[in-house]
N, C-alpha and C positions, 0 to 999 in steps of 0.2 A: 317320631321326632327324636333326634339325637341330642343329648345334653350338650351344653356349650359352657364356655368360661367367659364371664363378663367382668371386666375390670373397671371400676368406678374411681377415677382420679379426681380428688377434690371432695372426697366423701364427707369430711368432717365439718360441714357447714350446717347452719341452723335450718336451711330451707332446701337447697339443692340435693344434699345427701338423702335426707328423709323422703323427699319426693320421688327420687329415683328408686330408693329401696321399696317404697310403697308400690310403685309401678311394677317392679320385679315381682312382688308378692301377688299382685293382681293379674299377672300374665301367665295363664296356665301352660302356655307353650314352653316356658323356660323351666318347668318343674324338672327336678333332677339335675339342674345345672349348678355351676359354682358362681357365686357373686363375691368378688374380691374387692374389698374396700381399701383405698389407698389415700393417705394424707400425711403430710410432714408434721402436722400438729398431733403428736402422739396421744396426749391426754384427751383431746376432743375425739380423736379416732376411736379410743377405747369406749367412749360413751356411745358413739354412733354404732359401733359393732355390737355392743350389748343390746341396744335397741333393736337392731336388725335380727339378732338371734332370738330375742324374746318374741318379736313379731312373727318370725318364721315358724316358731313352735306354736304360737297361738293360732295361726291361720292354717297350720299344717301345709305350708306352701311347698315343702319338699326341696328347698334350696340348701346347698352347702355354703355357709358364710365363712369367708376368710378375711383377714385384715393384716395390713403391714404398712409401715411408713416407707418402705423401699420399693419403688415401682419396678426396678430391675428384677426383683424377686417375684413380683406379681405378674409381669407381662408374659413370660414363657407359657405357651399353650393358650393364650387368649384368643378368642374369636371376635370379641367386640371390646373396644376401649371407649369409655364415655368420659369426657373431660369437661370440667368447669373449674378453672383455676385462675388466680390472680394474686399479685403481691400487694398486701395492704390495700385491698380494693377500694374501699370508701375513703380511706385517709388520703391516698394519692389521687383518686378521682376528684376529691374536693379541691385539691391544688390545681388539677387540670382545668377545673371550672373557673377558679378565682384568678389565676395568673393571666389568662387572655383578657378577662374583663378589665383587669388593672391597666392593660395596654390599649383599652378602647375597643376590643374586638367583641362584638355582641353575639356570642354563642348562647344557646338556650339550655344546653344540657351538658355538653362536654364529655360524652362517653364514646360515641361512635363516629362523629363527624366534627368538622372544624378543628381548631388547634388541640382541644381536649382529646378528640378521637385519634389524632396523630400521636399525641403523647402516650395514650393508652396502647396504641399499636406498637410503638417502639419498645414498650415494656413487655407486652404479652406475646408478641409473635415469636421472639427467641425462646420463651418458655415452652410454648406449644411445639415449636419445631424440635426442641430437645426431646420432648416426649415422643414425637413422631419418629425421630431418628432412632430412639431406643426401640420403638416398635419395629422398624425396618430390620433391626438386628435380631430381635427376640421373638417377634410374632408377625412376620411380614405379610401374612395372609389375613390378618385381622382387619376389621373395619373400624375406623376412627369416627366417632360421633361427637362433635364438639359443640359445647354451649358457651364457651368463653367469648367475651366481646373484646374488641370489635369484630363481630362475626364474619363479615365479608372479607375483611383484610386478613384475618387469620386463615380463613378458608383459601384465599388466594395464595398465601404463602405455602400452605400444605399442598395445594394443587401444583404449584410451580417448583417446589424444592423437595418433594418426596414422591414416591411411587405408590403410596398407600391408597386403598379405597377409603373414601371419606364422605361425610356430609356435615354441613353446619346446620344446626337445628334451632328453631325459635317458635314460640307459641303465639306470635303476633296476630295470626289470622283469627284466633279466638277473640282478640280485642276488636277486630273488625265486626264480628258478629254481635258483640256486646253493644258497640256504638250504633250499628244499624238498627238493632232491636230497640234501643232507647229512643232513637229519632222517629222511627216508624210506628212503634207500638207493637210490632210483631214479636212472637217468642223467639229468643235467640236460638233455641234448639230446633227450630223449624227452618233454619237458614242453611244454605249450602252455596259455596262460592268457588270461583276460580280466580286466583290472584297471582300477580307476577311483578317482578321488579328487582330491586336490590334490598338486602336485609334492612329492616326498619324504614324502607322507602318503597313500599309495595303497593300496588294499585289493583283494586277489585275490578276485574274485567267483566265478570258476570256474577250475579247473585240472585238466587231464586228461593222460593218456598219449597221445602222438601215435600210437604203434604199435597201441593197442587201443581208444582212446576211453574208457578206464576213468577214472571220477571219482577223483582223487587225495586229495580232502579226507578221506574216511574213514580212509585210511592215514596221512595227516598228523596227524590228531587222535589216532589210536591211538599212533603213534610218539612224539608229543609227551609222552605220559605217562611214558615211560621214558628218553628221550634225555637226554644230558648237560645238566643244568639251567643250566649256565653259558653255553650257546650261545644267543644271541639271547633272553635271558630276558624283555625288555620286549615284543618282538614276539609271543612265545608267550603272555605274559600277556594281551595284547590279543586274541589268537586265542580264548583261553578265555572272556574276559569279553564280547567283542563279536561273536564268531562267525566272523570272517574274519581271514585272515592279512595283515598289512600289509607293505609294502616301502617303501624298499630296505634299511634296517638299523635297529638300535636307536637309534644316535645321531642318525640323520636324523629318524625319526618322533618321537624324544624331544624335538626342538626345539619341538614343539607341545604337550607334555604336562607339567603342573606337577610330576608325581611321577616323571618319567623319571630324575632323578638317583639315585633309590633303586636303580635297576637298572643304569644306565650309569656311575655315578660322576661325578666332576667334574674328571677329568684333561684332557678335551677332545681336540682334534686333536693328533696327534704331529707337530709342526712340524719338529722336528729330523730325524726319519726322512724326512719328505717332502722336506726340503732336500737330504738325502744322496741320495735317489732321483733327484731332478731333476739334481743335479750329475753323477751317473753317466750318466743319459740324455743330458745335453747333451754330455758328453765323447765318448760314442759317436756322437752325431749329427755333431759336428765331425769326427770321424775318418772317418765315411762321406762327409761332404760334400767332404772334401779328398782322398779316394781312399786314405787310410791304413787303412781297414777295409772289408771287403766289404759291399756293399749287400744288404738283405734280398730274398728272392725268394718268390713264391707257393708254390713247391715247394722245400723246404729239403733235398732229398735230397743235394744237392751240398755240404752242410755250411755253407751260408750261413744267416744268421738268417732266421727264417720271417716273411714278410709275410702277414698275414691281416686280414680285416675287423675294424674296431674295435668293432663292436657298437652304434655310434651310428646314428641314423636319418636323418641329413641326406642322404647319397647314395642310400639306398633311395628316399627321396621324390623326389629329382631324377631318378633312373633311371625311376621309374614315369611321371613326367610326360613325359620325353623320348621314352620308348618307346610313348607313347599306350596305356598299359594301366592297369588298376585293381589296386592291390596293397594289402593290409592292412598298416598300420603299427601296431605294438603299443602305442605310447605317444606321444601328442603333447599339448602344452599349448595349448589354444585356448579361445575363449569358450564358456561353457556352453550358453546358448540352449536349455535344456531337455534337454541330454544326460544330466545327472544330476538326477533329480527332487528337489525340496526345496532346491536351491541357487539363488542369484540367477542370472538370465540373464547378468549382466555378469561373473560370477566366471570366473576362468581355471581350467579343470579339466584333469586328465590322463586321457585316454581313448584307446581305440583309434580309428583313423581310416582311411578309404579314401583313398589317394593316387591321383590321376588327372590328366590334362591340365586338368580343370576345377578342380583345387585339392585341398584337404583337406576331407573330409566326415566329421565325428566320428560315431562309433557311439553311438546312443542306448542307454544301459544301464539307464535307469529308476531306481527308488528303491533306495537302500542301506538297511541296517537303521537304525532311528531313532536309536540311540545314536551310530552312525558319522556320520550326517547332522548330528547336533548338534555333534560335534567339528569337522566340516568347515565348518559354517556359522560357527562362532566364528572360525576362522582366515581364512575368506574376508573377513569384515568387518574383522578386524585388518589384512589385506593392503590393503583399500580405504583405510583411514586412513593406512597407511604410504605408499602411492602418492601420495595427495594431499599428504601432508607433504613428500615428496621433490620433487614437481613445483612446489609453491608456496613451498618453503623455510619451512614453518610449524612453529615450535616447539610451538605449541598442539596441532596435529594429531599431531605426533610424540609428545607426551605422552599424548594420547588413545589412540594406538596401543599404547603401553606399558600404560596403565591397563586397556585392554580385553584384554590378552594374559594368558591364564591362567598363564603362567610367572612373571609378576610378582606378588609377594606383598604389596607395600607401596607406598603412594602416595609416601611420603617417599623411599624407595629409588629409585623410578622417576624422580622429579624430579632427585635428585642424580646418578643414573647418566646420565640424558639430558644434563644440563648438562656432565658431564665428557666424554661421548662427543662432543658438539658442539664443545667447546673443543679437545679432542685432535685431532679431524679437521678443524678449521676450514680448513686450506689446501686440503682436497679437497671442501669444501661451499660453493661460490660462491653458491648460492641462499640460503644462510643468512647471508650477509655483512650 
């Protein structure tokens, strides 16, 4: 295996950076490679880099750790670029959630669908495209692995406006295993599924027990009749009405459904709890980086915190390619090109894929039930409008994206909401200037 260079952009977070660093340390195929950490927050980047170097030495992982706030300095020679970036993510997301509600639009989360998802896309698509265009200049053969939301819309922009190899990545299928295990009583680690759809609007086509090959759907449908009705009520409603169980959760799939608020409420994301969790995680990271707290270890028998795989798919993809083997990756977001029948070829779909040195080859899953295909088609075309609005700075296309979105109930509300979102976020929307 030849060593490679992996550039992690957005490394100075309390969660994403350390999770990717941990995955790198636990992936023996990347031993001897360079991990370059990039973030514009210089002070936090220093902390994350110190943590990575201490962990690398502690585990004898054999990586070279570099860090810089300048991505143009980091990108030359890169084989893989992993991105998770946003501007004032929670602060602006909270406004994306509150402003539509003020205009009477009942969205349940405001991150990937509805008016909030549009606003998020208008901010983030130009940021990721700028990174992608730098890659085309400085490391055109590298693969871009993106975690930034809204995943489908960003991936569509990359697909349409760059020539890069790419995949959008999400761990939502793990949440499908958790939910199925809870309802049925089966162990989550004994489940294996095939799922397909659009990111955060994915449908479990087949789910079985690893140990026996038994089809779990009959048990899931039977258990659904008596299990706590307050657990995932929207997802279970969709199971009964459309025949398949969706993932990753009620609030995520609810971003694409006009009636989701009836099941999910309108409280939205718990920003206060998320802030508290991040503060605790960052304090722990600082303590580990400075040597005041013990570093995690793969075997926590000695009392240290447990270091385990994050469940994300970036490093499994990299490992497959470096080891010259073919591995099944349970979920990637890539161009459809016939993988799901009935959806446009240009649409970005979430499907299983085979990772190998040749790249990523999506698994053709065929046709989904007609009702589900109808739901997915609607969102694919909304995403198309949102991407074009973001790339061209077009208020007209942004308004069309809202008017085509089933979550939006009123043309007057759509226009007023859009104008307020554009005015509120003007400093972060240079293409609309």
